[in-house]
Structures are given as structure tokens and as C-alpha cells.
C-alpha positions as CSV (number, residue, x, y, z in Angstrom):
1,X,0.0,0.0,0.0
2,X,1.4,3.4,-1.0
3,X,1.4,5.8,2.0
4,X,1.7,9.6,2.2
5,X,4.9,11.1,3.3
6,X,3.1,12.6,6.3
7,X,1.8,9.2,7.4
8,X,5.3,7.7,7.1
9,X,6.9,10.6,9.0
10,X,4.2,10.5,11.7
11,X,4.6,6.7,12.1
12,X,8.4,7.2,12.6
13,X,7.7,9.7,15.3
14,X,5.3,7.4,17.0
15,X,7.9,4.5,16.9
16,X,10.3,6.8,18.9
17,X,7.7,7.5,21.6
18,X,6.1,4.1,22.5
19,X,4.0,3.9,25.7
20,X,5.2,1.5,28.4
21,X,2.5,-1.1,27.3
22,X,3.5,-0.7,23.7
23,X,7.2,-1.2,24.6
24,X,6.3,-4.4,26.6
25,X,4.2,-5.9,23.7
26,X,6.8,-4.9,21.1
27,X,9.4,-6.7,23.2
28,X,7.3,-9.9,23.0
29,X,6.5,-9.5,19.2
30,X,9.8,-8.3,17.7
31,X,12.4,-10.5,16.0
32,X,9.7,-13.2,15.3
33,X,9.5,-14.0,19.0
34,X,5.7,-14.8,18.7
35,X,5.4,-18.1,16.9
36,X,7.9,-17.0,14.2
37,X,5.5,-14.3,13.0
38,X,7.0,-11.0,11.7
39,X,5.3,-7.9,13.1
40,X,5.9,-4.3,12.3
41,X,5.2,-1.5,14.8
42,X,3.3,1.7,14.1
43,X,2.6,0.9,10.5
44,X,0.5,3.1,8.2
45,X,-2.4,1.2,6.6
46,X,-4.5,3.6,4.5
47,X,-5.5,6.6,6.6
48,X,-4.7,4.7,9.9
49,X,-1.5,4.0,11.8
50,X,-1.8,0.7,13.6
51,X,0.2,-0.4,16.6
52,X,1.5,-3.8,15.4
53,X,0.9,-5.4,12.0
54,X,1.6,-8.9,10.7
55,X,1.3,-8.7,6.9
56,X,1.6,-12.5,6.4
57,X,-1.6,-13.2,8.4
58,X,-3.3,-9.8,7.8
59,X,-3.4,-9.3,11.6
60,X,-3.3,-6.1,13.6
61,X,-2.7,-6.1,17.4
62,X,-3.8,-2.9,19.0
63,X,-3.5,-1.5,22.5
64,X,-6.4,0.5,23.8
65,X,-5.3,3.6,25.7
66,X,-8.7,5.3,25.7
67,X,-12.1,5.3,24.1
68,X,-12.1,6.5,20.5
69,X,-15.4,7.8,19.3
70,X,-17.8,5.0,18.1
71,X,-18.0,6.7,14.7
72,X,-14.2,6.7,14.3
73,X,-13.9,3.1,15.5
74,X,-16.7,1.9,13.1
75,X,-15.1,3.7,10.2
76,X,-11.7,2.2,11.0
77,X,-13.1,-1.3,11.5
78,X,-15.1,-1.1,8.2
79,X,-12.0,0.0,6.3
80,X,-9.8,-2.8,7.7
81,X,-12.5,-5.5,7.4
82,X,-13.0,-4.6,3.7
83,X,-9.3,-5.4,3.2
84,X,-9.5,-8.7,5.1
85,X,-7.5,-7.5,8.0
86,X,-8.3,-8.9,11.5
87,X,-7.8,-6.7,14.6
88,X,-7.1,-8.0,18.1
89,X,-7.4,-5.3,20.8
90,X,-6.0,-5.4,24.4
91,X,-6.4,-2.9,27.2
92,X,-3.1,-1.3,28.1
93,X,-3.4,-2.3,31.7
94,X,-3.8,-6.0,30.6
95,X,-0.6,-5.8,28.5
96,X,1.3,-4.5,31.5
97,X,0.1,-7.4,33.7
């Protein structure tokens, strides 16, 4: 997927400033540590930047830090589902436990 320069630059900035729960999960997912699956962090997919993405299995792992608006969440879910991408969400407190 071709991304805008802004999305790429913004994703790079987000990778430099991971939250504690994102750092913990990234440590578990990086270097194919999770069942040999390759994950990328803070990856632009269309208009969205997702937390962790496994292209091989069309899988996104997201950490919920707050409550996005239901309209925004529905729009995002519809966009990703239309592309056959599955999303797993975890609360940040659960990741830290």
C-alpha cells in the first residue's frame, strides 16, 4: 500500500515514543518471537497508523489507551475489514500485567 509522506513521518515519530504497554508488547512480538511471526510496529495502513501489524496473516494487534469515538472506531473497523484484516485489541493495563 502506498502511503503519504506525512503518514510515514508520523509513524516514525510514534515509533520513537512508545508507551510502556507498547514497549512491553513490542518486546514480545519483535524478532519473530511470537510463533515466528513477523510484526511491524506503528505501521500506516491507508489513513490509519496501527500499533502492530503482521502482513503474512493480515493481523493487527492494538493496545487500547482510551475510548475512541464510536463513529471513528466503526469507520476504521469497516476500512480494515474490507481489506480482510483482522484486529485484536487489548487494554493497556492488561498488557502490563
